[in-house]
C-alpha positions, 0 to 999 in steps of 0.5 A: 293572887297567882294563877295556876300555870297548868290550868290558868285558875286563880290561886291563893298565895297561902296554898300548900299546893306549890313547888319551887323550879329553877328558883321560882315558886309555882302555885297550884289549884290541885294536886293533879295540876301540881303533878302535871307540872312536875311531869313537864315543867318546861312545857308548861313554862314555855306553853302556858296553861293547857287546862285541867290535867286529863281534860285536854280537848274537852275544855268546851264540853262541860257536862258532855262526858259520854265516854266517861259514863258509869 
């Protein structure tokens, strides 16, 4: 099983959410992670997983999204 290079979640090898970059296949857990990778592939390759796109800095605040209230 692979890990999503963007957020670190485990990804099935059979996923359709993948891309090839510099001869290597990268698989993703979501379309958002794939888009994030495509916007800065070198950043993710060099820096590793950074959490779910749009959630940077919120990794330890599950359920506490006051700024996103209805």
